[in-house]
C-alpha positions in Angstrom: 0.0 -0.1 -0.2 1.4 3.3 -1.1 2.1 5.7 2.4 0.3 9.6 1.8 3.9 11.1 1.3 4.2 9.0 -1.7 0.8 9.4 -2.8 1.3 13.5 -2.8 5.0 13.1 -4.8 3.3 11.4 -7.2 0.9 13.7 -7.5 3.9 17.0 -7.3 5.9 15.1 -9.7 2.6 14.3 -12.2 1.8 18.5 -12.1 4.5 20.1 -10.2 1.8 21.7 -8.4 -1.2 20.5 -6.1 -4.2 22.7 -4.5 -6.0 22.1 -1.3 -9.4 21.5 -3.4 -7.0 18.3 -5.3 -5.3 17.5 -1.6 -9.1 16.9 -0.1 -11.0 15.4 -3.4 -7.4 12.6 -3.4 -8.3 11.8 0.6 -5.3 13.1 1.1 -3.7 14.0 4.7 -3.3 17.9 4.8 -1.2 17.6 7.8 1.3 15.4 5.8 1.2 18.3 3.2 1.5 20.9 6.7 4.8 18.9 7.1 6.3 18.4 3.7 6.4 22.7 4.0 7.8 22.7 6.7 10.6 20.0 6.3 11.4 22.0 2.7 10.4 19.1 0.4 7.1 21.4 -1.3 6.4 24.8 -0.9 3.8 26.9 -1.0 3.3 29.6 -3.4 -0.2 31.0 -1.8 -2.2 29.8 0.7 -3.8 26.5 -0.9 -1.2 26.5 -3.5 1.3 24.5 -3.4 4.8 23.4 -6.1 8.1 21.5 -5.6 11.1 23.7 -5.2 12.7 23.2 -8.6 8.9 24.1 -10.0 8.3 27.8 -11.0 4.6 29.1 -10.9 4.2 32.0 -12.8 2.3 35.1 -11.4 0.1 35.4 -14.4 -1.2 31.8 -13.6 -1.1 32.3 -9.7 -3.1 35.4 -10.2 -5.7 32.9 -12.6 -5.8 30.5 -9.4 -6.6 32.5 -6.6 -9.3 34.2 -8.8 -10.7 32.0 -11.3 -13.3 34.4 -12.3 -10.8 37.3 -13.5 -10.2 38.7 -17.0 -7.2 39.9 -18.4 -7.7 42.6 -20.6 -6.5 45.9 -22.6 -2.4 45.7 -22.4 -2.4 42.5 -20.3 -4.6 40.4 -22.5 -2.1 41.8 -25.7 0.9 40.8 -24.0 -0.5 37.8 -22.9 -1.0 36.5 -26.4 2.2 38.0 -27.4 1.0 41.0 -29.9 2.2 43.4 -27.6 5.6 44.2 -26.3 5.2 46.3 -23.9 4.8 44.5 -20.2 1.9 45.5 -18.6 2.7 46.3 -14.3 
């Protein structure tokens, strides 16, 4: 039988990141996740969003996770689609 740490690492190796909702949906123990964060095996990118230390999560991805119904518009949308050289701030 696969223990909780191995299950978590399998998900991280498959996706590179994991959300708290995925932890709950897969019946994984949240305390195991917290223990792995304190040990430095995974990083908490944001509340409810965890990643492996060698995985980079783009700030735009994190914003989209945080505000799933948010819409990028104007200069930001142009830049994200590669239609502008001006980087939005």
